[in-house]
N, C-alpha and C positions, 0 to 999 in steps of 0.2 A: 343243260349236259347231267346236273348233280343228280336232277330228278329220273334221268334215265340208266346213270349208271347203279342205280342203289339197290333195282329188284338184279340186277346178276351178281354186286357184291354182296348179299348175301350166301351166294352159293361158291363160294370165292374163301381162299384165305390167301393174304396182305397184311403187309403194316403200310397207314394210312397214317398221312398228315393231312390238316385240314385246316386252313386258314380263311376267314369270311368275315367279313362286317355283318356285323347285327343290322345296319342302318340300309342295308341294300336291299333284306327280308326277302331274300333269292332260298333259303337255304328252309324246308320243308320238317316235320316231325319224326317221318319216316327214315332223312340224313341223318339224326341224332341218334337215330336207333340202331343207324347202321355204325353211326360212330363210336356207342359205346357199347361195341363188339366184344368176344374174350378172342380181341387180338393188339399185337403191339399197338398202340393209338396217341393219337397229341395232336390237338389242336388249339387256334387262336382265333380267339371268338373278338372284336372287336369294331366298337364305337366309331367305325369310316366305310364310307361308299366302295367303290370298286378297289380303289388304291390304296393298301395298307404302305407309310410311310416304314416302319422302325417299328422292333421288338421290341418285348420291356427290358433291353440294357440297350440299348439305340440301334443295334444290327440289326441288319436288313431282313426281313422276308426270305430270301435268296438265299442267305446263309444258313439261316434256323431250319433251311426244308432241306440244303442240304448240309448239312452235320444228321438229320435224321437220316436219313436216304445213306450215309458215310458209314453208320451206325449197325441198318441191316447189308448193307454188300461188302464195306470194309471192316466189319467187326471194331469199329474208336469204341471210347467213349462218350455217351452225354454227358453234358457238362451240370444239365440242368435234366432232372427222373418226372420228372411230375405230369402227367396228365393232360391234363387242360390249365390253359393261365386265358384266364377271360377280362378282357380293360371295361373300366366303367366309365361312366359319361364324364370328371375329374381328373383322364388318363391315367393312376395309379391301375397297374397289375394285379391277383390274385392268382392262388395257385386252386383247384379242384380236382379229382378224382376222379370226378364224375360232370358233364352237362348235360340236362338240364342238372342238380343237385337233386339225389336223390329224398335231404329231409327236405324241400321245399312245403310248407303249410298253405294249406288251402285257403284262404282267408275271401269274405266277401262284400264286396260291394251292392247293395241296393238301389236298381234304378229307378228313377223320376219318369212313370207312364207321359207319353204324349202321345202327338201325330205330326209330320211334317210329312214334306211334301217330297217327291224322288226326280230331281228338278237338275238337271245341269247346275253349275255356280259355285261347289265346294270345296275347295279345297284342305290339303290335314297343315299345310301351310303357306303360310302369305307369299313365298318365294318359289317360284318355278321351279323345277330341273333346268342343269346347264343354263342357267345366266336370265329362264326365262322370264315375262312379265308378272304381278305382282297379282296372285288374284285370295278372289274373296273369302275369307276363312267362317267355320263358325254355327253353320245353317244346320240346326237338327234341334235334340232334346238335350240337350247335356242336365248332367247329376256329380257334384259336388260332394266328396268330404268337407270338413270343419279342417282350420289343418289339421295341420297332426301335430302330436305332440311328443312322437317322438320320430326319427325318422324312419319307412321301410323301404328295403331291401326288396327288388323281385326278379326272380330268374325264372326262364321256365315258357311256358304258353298260360297266358289268360284263357279267361274260358268266357264265355256269353250266350246267359239262357236265359231267355226273353219267354213270354207268349208273343204273337202280335198276329193281327189284323189287315192282310193288302186287297184293296179294296179292285184292285187288277191285277196280270199275268205278271210275270215274268218284272218282280220287283226287290229293290233290293233293303238289306240290311246287314249296315255297316259301322258299325262302334271304332272311336278314336279314340285312344289315351290320349292326356297331357299333364302333364305338369307344371301345377300355374304355382305362382311364386307370390309373398307379399301386396307387391303390386298387381296383380292380377294379372300379366304376362308367362301368357299358351306355351311348355316348350310341350313339340309333337315328340310320344313317343313310341306309341304301336299300335294296330291297325288289324281290322281282319273284315270279310266281306262272305255274307250270306244270299241267293235268291230264292224267292219264296214265290210262290203262285197265289191267287187270288185264295180270298177264307180266311178262315185262323186259323193259326197252328203251333207247336212249341216248337220250338227249337235251340239247340243248342252247340258252338262250333269252339273248335277254337282260334287264338289269335298267334299271330307272327309271336315265335321265339325273341324275349328281350332281356337283356340284362340290367339294372336301374335301381338308381336310387333317388328318393323322394329327401327333400331332406324335412327335418321337422320347423314346423310352420310354414312348409306348398300346404299345396290341397292338389289331393288327386280328384282328376275330372276324367270322364266320358264325355264324348257327344255320339248322339244314334242318329246315325242319317244318312240320304238317299244316296249321294253322291264323294265321292272323292277324287278329283278329277286328278290326271296322271297315272288314277294307279285302280279304281273300278268308275266308270264310268254308265249312270244309270242306263239300263232298256225301257224301264215301265218311266210309267207317268203318273202313276196314279198314286193319291193319300198313305200313306203305310202308318199305324196306329201302335202302338208295343201297351200292352198291356200291363205286362209286370214283368220285371225280370231280375237277375241281377248278371256283377261279373267278379268272378274267385281270380285272382290272381296268387299267382306261387310264391308264398313267400318266408324270406333267410329270416332263420331267429343268429340264436351263437355259433361258433365256431367256424367263421366262413371269414377269418381275418388272416386269413396266409396273402399276405403280399409282400410281394418278391420286387419291386418297379416302385416307384416315385415321380418317376420318366413324364416329365409333360405330353399333355393329350399332340397327339400323333394326326388330329386329324380336326376336319373344318366341320363343327360344331355349327348343330341345327339351327337355325332359322327361329326365332321366337318370336308367332306372329301374336299380339296382343288383341282383346278387344276388350268393351267397357262390361267385366261380369260382374259388375255388382247388382243389375237385377235378374238373373239367372239363378247368383249366391242367395239371395233373398228369397227363391222360391224355391228352391232344388236342391240345398247344404240337407246330409243325411247325418245319423250319426256311422261318427267315427269307428268306423271297423275292427282294424287292424290293433289287435291284442298283441302280436308278436316280436317281437324288441330282435334290433339286433345284437347286441348290446353295449 
């Protein structure tokens, strides 16, 4: 529904309130462009799925929505005038003027080349949706950073740029981003997908939007694969070779510390699939590319 609303809304004046879960991955870049228009707007972005429980101060999202409508229907004053409230993975909410933040700096992670088979049998997490059976994970080409020397906060759309050779038609290039802790437990962070035809080509595309902080000591990992069950099932069955490439992350520096709540998380944390990262880490670690520090 949101995707269909975007073209029509560009021709209309309206006061927009948007509450959505980043984890659901249904909002697109065009939706954010609509949201950041020069009209009265407010948004709540959180690390939840369909059903956010409470807002930054424990209030219901229904009440937040009614307060917004009262402002533009009845002329009442909003208690909080900030445009955007974003929930971080630890449950805290921070204020932003716009989202994605306009001062995010692109920093790139060079990817390890390799070949994968675009077949069924890989999932971004061990748990299937709605309590389904456990799924296999980790199939594809891994790239890891070394342990981060400082925390890294991203906000917006990471971008994948690769040179790829597909040996068959309708082959998928699917990047999956993970947060890997000191014990090699990987928490899923973000995804994207693109379909390529046979032959060698250069491609670049955005992953879904995300707002996430990788803690110091953790590693950022990117898995390039041909399958993400429940989201992007493969159309082709041929090998796909990644010849070179990188992922550019929108990294935030100073000036994003306006926390409005220390509310405990009101979402069910994503499952943390584990895998033996030692062999992959030995062959795939790259130079830490993230110079921007969050202060």
